[in-house]
N, C-alpha and C positions, 0 to 999 in steps of 0.2 A: 240593614239586615245582618244579623249576627252569624258568625261562622258556625258551621256544623262540624263536629269532631267525630271520628270513627271511635269505636269502643276501645281499641288498644291505645289510640292517641289520647283519649279522655282519661283512661286509667293512668297513663304515664304523667299527664299534666296534673291530675288531681293528687297523685301520690306526692309529687314535688310540692304542690300548693299546700297540702295538709302537713307536710313535714317542715315547712318554712315557719320559723318562730316569729317573723316580722311581717306576716301576711295582712295584718290590720283588722282581721275579723276572727273571732273564735270559731272553733269547729261546731260548737253548739249553735251559734247564731247563723253560721253558714248553712247548717242542716235545716234550721228553721226557715231561712230564706228560700232554700230549695224545696221545702215542703216534704221533707223526709225525716225520719228519725235519726238521731245521732248514732245509734248502734248500726243502723243500715249503712250510713255513710262510712263508718269505720270498717265494717265488715266487707264492704265492696271494694274500697280503695286502699285501705291501710293493711288490714289483715288478709284480704283477698280470700275470705271463706265463703262469700256469696257471689253469685254471678251478677253481672251488670244487666239489668232488664232495660227494655226500651223506655219505660216510664221514668226510671231513675236517671237514665242517660239524658233524656230531654230536660228534666227538672234541674239536674246538676249543671248541665251545659248552660241553661238560661241563667242560673244563679251565678255561675263563674263569669259569664259575660257581663252581668251587672256589676260585679266587683271589679273586673278588669277595666271597664270603661268608666268607672267612677260614678255610676248611676245611683249608688246607695251611700249612706253615711251611717255611722254607728253613733247613737245618741245614748246618753246616760242621764237618768233622772232618779234621784234618791237611791243610788247604788243599784239600779236596775238598768241593764243595757238592752237596747232594742235597735232594730234596723229600720231606717226610714229612707224613702226614695227622694232623690234630689229633683228639683224643678229643672235644673240644667246639669248635665253631666260634667263632672270635674275630674278628668282622668289624672292619675298620678304618673308623672314621667320621670325617667332617670337616664343618666348617661350610660352608654353601653360600649364595652370593648370586648370583642369576642374573637377567638382564634378559630378559623374555619378551614376545613380540609377541602381543597379543590383539586381537579385533575393536574393542575400545574404545581401543586404543592400547598403549603400552608399560607394563608392570608390573614391579615388582621382586619376585622370588620368593626368600624366605629360608628356611632350614631346615637340617636335618642329612641327609646322604646318605652312601652308601658311597664310600670314597676312590677306588676304581678303577672306578666306574660311568661308562662312556662312552656310555650309551644315551640320555642327554638330548641334545636337538638344540640346537646353538649358535644364537646370534642370526643369524649369517651364513647358516646353513642354513635358518632360518625365513624370512629375507628372500628367499632364492633360491626357496624353495617358493612363497611368496606371489606373486612376480613371474614364476614359471614358467620360471626359468632353470635349465638343467642344468649341473652342475659338471664 
């Protein structure tokens, strides 16, 4: 079962995902995978000129989970790129070292995580949350 994201959490995750130059899928192909137009994707998550509807939230969450868990691959045939589903998921993993704010102070958290997982909160976001600042 895939994880469900709140609207604010999904906006934060997708903003990071779409700004990443090494995400492995173009914005156009991601919008096609989600079943929405590229302009809608950009207006909702990058420009923030449109509100996030429930339909867009469900479609984008499903597409993001497919990318995150390696259920899709990008195919290229005669200079035309397309998205295909894998028979078996092949998630892309990477080493992770992160500085985390705990009640005892700062801790270093190491491990392995999914490459395109943007759901973890950065240190700046943790500090803003602790001091009650809105971004």
